FILO-755443 format. One record per residue (C-alpha): x, y, z. Coordinates in nm, 2 decimals, always signed. Layout:
<atoms>
     east    north       up
        X        Y        Z
...
</atoms>
This chain:
<atoms>
     east    north       up
    -4.71    -2.93   -10.56
    -4.75    -2.70   -10.27
    -4.65    -2.34   -10.34
    -4.51    -2.11   -10.09
    -4.82    -1.90   -10.07
    -5.02    -2.22    -9.97
    -5.19    -2.28   -10.30
    -5.17    -2.63   -10.49
    -5.06    -2.66   -10.84
    -5.02    -2.96   -11.07
    -4.67    -3.05   -11.13
    -4.57    -3.13   -11.50
    -4.35    -3.42   -11.36
    -4.50    -3.74   -11.26
    -4.18    -3.93   -11.14
    -3.83    -3.87   -11.06
    -3.53    -4.07   -10.91
    -3.36    -3.99   -10.58
    -3.01    -4.11   -10.55
    -2.93    -4.44   -10.68
    -2.88    -4.80   -10.59
    -2.94    -4.91   -10.21
    -2.98    -4.55   -10.10
    -3.18    -4.42   -10.37
    -3.55    -4.43   -10.44
    -3.81    -4.30   -10.67
    -4.10    -4.06   -10.64
    -4.42    -4.13   -10.85
    -4.73    -3.91   -10.81
    -4.82    -3.91   -10.43
    -4.58    -4.18   -10.35
    -4.20    -4.21   -10.25
    -4.03    -4.55   -10.23
    -3.68    -4.54   -10.09
    -3.42    -4.81   -10.02
    -3.10    -4.86    -9.81
    -3.00    -4.69    -9.49
    -3.13    -4.33    -9.47
    -2.89    -4.16    -9.23
    -2.86    -3.90    -9.12
    -3.24    -3.85    -9.14
    -3.42    -3.55    -8.99
    -3.80    -3.50    -8.95
    -3.82    -3.12    -8.97
    -4.08    -2.87    -8.89
    -4.20    -2.53    -9.04
    -3.95    -2.35    -8.80
    -3.66    -2.56    -8.91
    -3.71    -2.68    -9.28
    -3.35    -2.76    -9.32
    -3.33    -3.01    -9.05
    -3.10    -2.81    -8.80
    -3.32    -2.89    -8.49
    -3.36    -3.23    -8.32
    -3.15    -3.53    -8.31
    -3.06    -3.70    -8.63
    -3.20    -4.06    -8.67
    -3.16    -4.34    -8.92
    -3.41    -4.53    -9.12
    -3.32    -4.87    -9.27
    -3.55    -4.94    -9.55
    -3.39    -5.26    -9.68
    -3.26    -5.36   -10.02
    -3.38    -5.29   -10.37
    -3.47    -5.66   -10.40
    -3.72    -5.70   -10.11
    -3.72    -5.40    -9.90
    -3.83    -5.05    -9.93
    -3.99    -4.76    -9.74
    -4.32    -4.63    -9.89
    -4.46    -4.30    -9.80
    -4.77    -4.11    -9.93
    -4.62    -3.78    -9.90
    -4.94    -3.59    -9.97
    -5.13    -3.75    -9.69
    -4.81    -3.78    -9.47
    -4.57    -3.48    -9.56
    -4.33    -3.55    -9.28
    -4.28    -3.92    -9.40
    -4.34    -4.08    -9.05
    -4.57    -4.35    -9.16
    -4.42    -4.62    -9.36
    -4.69    -4.80    -9.56
    -4.49    -5.04    -9.75
    -4.64    -5.34    -9.58
    -5.00    -5.23    -9.63
    -5.14    -5.50    -9.84
    -5.34    -5.25   -10.06
    -5.00    -5.10   -10.16
    -4.83    -5.42   -10.29
    -4.90    -5.34   -10.65
    -4.76    -4.97   -10.61
    -4.45    -5.11   -10.45
    -4.40    -5.37   -10.70
    -4.46    -5.11   -10.99
    -4.23    -4.85   -10.84
    -3.96    -5.10   -10.74
    -3.95    -5.22   -11.10
    -3.93    -4.88   -11.25
    -3.66    -4.76   -11.00
    -3.46    -5.08   -11.10
    -3.49    -4.98   -11.47
    -3.39    -4.62   -11.43
    -3.11    -4.70   -11.19
    -2.95    -4.92   -11.47
    -2.85    -4.58   -11.65
    -2.78    -4.38   -11.34
    -2.44    -4.21   -11.37
    -2.28    -4.31   -11.03
    -1.90    -4.28   -11.03
    -1.68    -4.43   -10.77
    -1.57    -4.12   -10.57
    -1.35    -4.32   -10.32
</atoms>
């Protein structure tokens, strides 16, 4: 992971879940696979890392069953280049989708009305 001083360190974590169901995703190593409608979404800059500048956008990444948006956040830290349909990533997508579905079964997601 990238430290605030610009140096790189190896994270002890290999994977983590982001959200749940359609609207969630998983990060494994260099890749992030997300599902559902990601809105509002902001592409940030170093000047505005909390997304306070620019117009919000929406990204529809489809369902858990057959959709998803895949990003290599090391090569593409701003997540502008969705590589889910690149044939060389098919196995990565399949493996990450299956792992997310497995982990999502045990996610605590109460109905908050």
